[in-house]
C-alpha positions in Angstrom: -2.8 -8.9 6.2 0.0 -6.8 6.4 -1.5 -4.8 3.3 -3.8 -3.8 6.1 -2.4 -1.4 7.2 -0.8 0.2 4.9 -4.4 1.6 5.0 -6.4 4.3 7.6 -5.2 6.8 9.2 -1.7 5.2 10.8 -1.4 3.6 7.2 1.8 6.3 6.0 3.0 5.5 10.2 2.8 1.7 9.0 5.1 2.6 5.8 8.0 4.4 7.5 8.5 2.8 9.8 8.8 -0.7 7.2 11.2 0.8 5.0 13.4 2.4 7.5 13.3 -1.5 9.4 13.8 -2.9 5.5 15.8 -0.1 4.5 18.9 -0.5 7.9 18.6 3.3 8.7 19.8 4.6 11.5 17.5 3.2 15.6 16.8 5.7 16.3 14.9 7.0 14.0 13.5 3.4 14.0 12.7 3.7 17.0 11.1 7.1 16.7 8.5 6.4 14.0 7.7 2.9 15.3 6.9 4.1 18.4 4.4 6.6 17.1 2.7 4.5 14.6 2.0 2.8 17.3 1.0 5.7 19.2 -1.5 6.6 16.0 -2.0 2.3 16.4 -3.5 3.1 20.4 -6.1 5.9 19.0 -7.5 3.5 16.6 -8.0 0.4 18.5 -11.4 -0.4 16.8 -9.0 -0.7 12.7 -5.3 -1.5 14.1 -5.3 -4.3 17.1 -7.4 -7.3 16.0 -4.6 -6.4 12.5 -1.7 -6.4 14.2 -2.2 -9.1 15.9 -2.9 -11.4 13.3 0.4 -10.0 11.1 2.2 -10.2 14.6 0.9 -14.4 14.6 1.7 -14.5 11.0 5.5 -13.5 10.7 6.0 -15.2 14.1 4.8 -18.4 12.5 7.0 -18.2 9.6 10.0 -17.1 9.8 9.3 -20.3 12.7 8.9 -22.5 10.2 11.5 -21.4 7.8 14.0 -21.7 10.2 12.6 -24.8 10.8 13.7 -25.7 6.5 17.3 -24.0 6.7 17.5 -22.9 10.5 20.5 -19.5 8.8 17.6 -17.9 7.1 17.2 -14.9 7.9 13.4 -13.8 9.4 10.6 -14.0 6.8 9.5 -10.8 7.9 12.7 -9.2 7.9 12.7 -8.3 11.1 10.1 -6.4 11.4 8.0 -7.8 14.1 10.3 -7.8 16.4 11.9 -4.4 16.4 7.9 -3.6 16.8 8.2 -5.6 20.2 11.8 -5.1 21.0 11.0 -1.3 20.6 8.1 -2.5 23.1 10.2 -4.1 25.6 11.9 -1.3 25.7 9.5 1.0 26.3 7.6 -0.4 28.9 11.0 -1.2 31.2 11.1 2.6 30.2 7.7 3.6 32.0 8.9 1.7 35.2 
């Protein structure tokens, strides 16, 4: 399912964001990329909305299962969903 985000009109934005997070690059750079990627997804809700929701739910479930098996384990999704969610929270607070 994650591979579907790398396709279509927002594919490059997703790939750049994913690499930034996995390579632990500068947080400001990653936040900028996340913001750009989410803006692109917003332009194509019919294509991305269900995929994004499913990927996020699957990632959270995988992380919960891994934490139960090994509480010291690192996030399976590399923290991608968490970083995107964190950016959502910050953006919403700034909009107020």
